[in-house]
C-alpha positions in Angstrom: -17.2 -1.3 1.1 -16.2 -0.7 4.7 -19.8 0.2 5.7 -20.5 -3.6 5.8 -18.7 -3.6 9.2 -21.5 -1.6 10.8 -22.9 -3.4 13.8 -19.6 -5.4 14.3 -18.0 -2.8 16.6 -16.6 -3.7 20.1 -17.3 -1.7 23.2 -13.9 -0.1 22.7 -15.1 1.2 19.3 -13.0 -1.1 17.1 -14.1 -3.7 14.5 -14.5 -7.1 16.3 -12.2 -9.5 14.5 -10.5 -12.8 15.3 -9.2 -16.1 14.0 -10.9 -19.0 12.1 -12.8 -21.3 12.0 -15.7 -19.6 10.2 -19.0 -20.6 11.7 -21.5 -18.1 10.2 -21.8 -15.2 7.8 -23.2 -11.6 8.2 -23.6 -9.4 5.2 -21.2 -11.7 3.4 -18.5 -11.4 6.1 -17.1 -14.5 7.7 -17.7 -14.7 11.4 -16.3 -17.1 14.1 -18.3 -18.5 17.0 -17.6 -15.4 19.0 -19.2 -13.2 16.4 -15.8 -11.8 15.3 -14.9 -11.1 11.7 -12.5 -13.8 10.6 -9.1 -12.4 9.5 -6.3 -14.2 7.8 -3.1 -13.9 5.9 -2.7 -13.0 2.2 -2.6 -13.3 -0.6 -5.9 -11.8 -1.7 -7.7 -14.2 -4.1 -11.1 -12.5 -4.6 -13.1 -9.3 -3.7 -16.7 -9.1 -2.6 -18.3 -5.8 -1.9 -14.9 -4.3 -2.2 -13.6 -6.5 0.7 -10.5 -8.7 0.0 -10.6 -12.4 0.9 -8.0 -15.2 0.9 -8.5 -18.7 -0.5 -9.8 -19.9 2.9 -12.5 -17.2 2.9 -10.9 -15.0 5.6 -10.6 -11.2 5.2 -7.0 -10.1 4.4 -5.6 -7.0 6.1 -2.2 -5.4 6.3 -0.7 -3.0 8.9 0.4 0.2 7.4 1.3 3.8 8.3 -1.3 5.0 5.8 -3.3 3.5 2.9 -1.9 2.8 -0.5 -5.2 3.5 -2.2 -8.9 4.1 -1.3 -12.0 2.4 -2.6 -15.7 3.1 -2.4 -17.1 4.1 1.0 -13.6 5.2 2.2 -12.3 1.7 2.2 -8.5 1.9 2.7 -6.3 -0.6 0.8 -2.7 -1.8 0.9 -0.7 -2.1 -2.4 -2.3 -5.5 -3.3 -5.8 -4.6 -2.3 -5.5 -5.7 1.3 -7.6 -3.8 3.9 -5.4 -1.0 5.4 -5.3 -1.7 9.1 -4.1 0.6 11.9 -1.7 -0.5 14.6 -3.5 -1.4 17.9 -1.8 1.6 19.5 -3.5 4.0 17.1 -6.7 5.4 18.6 -9.9 5.8 16.8 -10.0 9.3 15.3 -13.3 9.3 13.4 -16.3 7.1 12.6 -17.6 7.1 9.0 -20.8 5.2 8.3 -20.5 3.7 11.7 -17.0 2.3 11.1 -13.9 3.4 13.0 -10.8 4.9 11.4 -7.5 6.3 12.8 -6.1 9.7 12.0 -4.5 8.4 8.8 -7.7 6.8 7.4 -6.9 3.2 8.3 -9.5 0.8 9.8 -9.3 0.2 13.5 -9.6 -3.4 14.5 -9.6 -5.2 17.8 -6.9 -7.7 17.0 -4.1 -8.0 14.4 -5.0 -11.5 13.3 -3.1 -12.4 10.1 -2.4 -8.7 9.3 1.3 -8.6 8.1 3.2 -5.4 8.6 3.9 -3.5 5.4 7.5 -3.1 4.3 8.3 0.6 3.9 11.5 2.7 3.5 11.9 6.4 3.3 14.4 8.0 0.9 15.4 11.5 -0.2 15.4 11.8 -4.0 17.2 14.5 -6.0 16.1 14.2 -9.6 18.0 14.9 -12.8 17.2 14.9 -16.5 18.3 11.4 -17.3 17.3 11.3 -21.0 15.2 13.4 -23.4 12.1 11.8 -22.1 12.9 10.7 -18.5 13.7 12.4 -15.2 14.6 11.0 -11.8 17.4 8.8 -10.5 19.7 6.4 -12.4 22.5 4.4 -10.7 24.7 3.8 -13.8 25.8 6.1 -15.3 24.8 8.1 -12.3 22.1 10.8 -12.6 20.4 12.3 -9.6 20.9 11.0 -6.1 19.1 8.7 -3.7 19.8 8.8 0.0 20.6 7.1 2.3 21.2 4.4 -0.3 19.4 2.6 -3.1 18.6 -0.6 -1.1 15.0 -1.8 -0.4 13.3 -5.0 0.6 16.4 -7.2 -0.1 17.2 -5.6 -3.5 18.3 -2.4 -5.1 16.5 0.3 -6.9 18.7 1.2 -9.9 16.2 3.3 -11.8 13.4 5.6 -10.4 12.1 7.5 -13.3 9.1 9.5 -14.6 8.6 9.4 -18.4 7.1 12.2 -20.5 3.9 10.1 -21.0 3.4 10.3 -17.2 4.4 6.7 -16.5 6.6 6.1 -13.5 8.8 3.1 -12.9 11.2 1.6 -10.5 13.7 -1.0 -11.8 15.8 -3.3 -9.7 19.4 -4.2 -10.2 18.6 -7.8 -11.0 15.6 -7.2 -13.3 13.5 -9.3 -10.8 11.0 -8.1 -8.2 12.2 -7.0 -4.8 12.5 -10.3 -2.8 11.2 -8.8 0.4 7.8 -7.9 -0.9 5.0 -9.6 -2.8 2.9 -8.1 -5.5 2.6 -4.3 -6.2 4.8 -1.5 -5.0 3.3 1.7 -3.6 5.2 4.9 -4.3 4.8 8.2 -2.5 7.0 10.9 -4.0 6.9 14.6 -3.3 3.3 15.8 -3.4 2.0 12.5 -4.8 0.5 11.3 -1.5 -2.8 9.8 -0.4 -5.1 9.3 -3.3 -2.5 10.5 -5.9 0.2 8.2 -4.8 1.4 5.6 -7.4 0.7 1.9 -7.2 3.1 0.2 -9.5 2.7 -3.3 -10.9 5.6 -5.6 -11.9 5.6 -5.7 -15.7 6.9 -9.3 -15.9 10.2 -8.1 -17.4 12.3 -5.6 -15.5 10.4 -3.0 -13.6 7.5 -1.9 -11.4 5.3 0.3 -13.6 2.6 2.8 -12.7 1.2 6.1 -13.9 0.0 9.4 -12.4 -1.2 12.5 -14.4 1.3 15.3 -14.0 4.1 13.3 -12.5 6.6 14.0 -15.3 6.2 17.8 -15.2 6.3 17.7 -11.4 9.6 15.8 -11.4 11.0 18.2 -14.0 10.1 21.1 -11.8 12.0 19.5 -8.9 15.2 18.9 -10.8 18.1 19.6 -8.4 15.8 19.8 -5.4 15.4 17.1 -2.7 12.0 15.5 -2.3 10.7 12.8 -0.1 10.2 9.3 -1.5 8.7 6.2 0.2 8.5 2.7 -1.2 6.0 0.3 0.4 5.0 -3.3 -0.3 3.4 -6.3 1.3 5.7 -8.9 2.7 5.8 -12.4 1.0 
């Protein structure tokens, strides 16, 4: 939980963080000789108190426009469980349990050590009834539209569909994961934002698969209308 960062705030009101080596620990957090929380690159290999760590024991964060998910104590996460980190230019908007957040609910840190920038792209989706049980966009044969195109993260999204069991999936043209991201795919579509956005996991075969209560009926209600769609993922 993000409250473990209490007492590790700089004079500028941001979480004091820096690079390895780790020389000490505080509340289970790795600190360097300067008393900064040690940050490092992903992937996440374990969680402790809701905080993600890599194999070297450093905390893993990712720069994002907004969180992909939230955990206990208002902890913001990226699509693979990374801590959601604000850009350095983003000012502190609020303190919660003594921890600084920007206006979008991301943690404010002093340095962007090891925090990769999330890979995002915004689309405009116009849904169609693709089959008796699916609604959304299909490239071939074409149903619905996706603008400005269907490319993302070095690949193509050939299917973006909600099923009548409230699953939601994104399939690539090659039936392999998008090469420009690693791990899960965060999907914001229409009103499914913030805590209701969809975090989809690669199913090992041909698609990113997630679920959200009400997504099918919502997509049906938007047939023929344009809605905003954003795909986001962590870089490799």
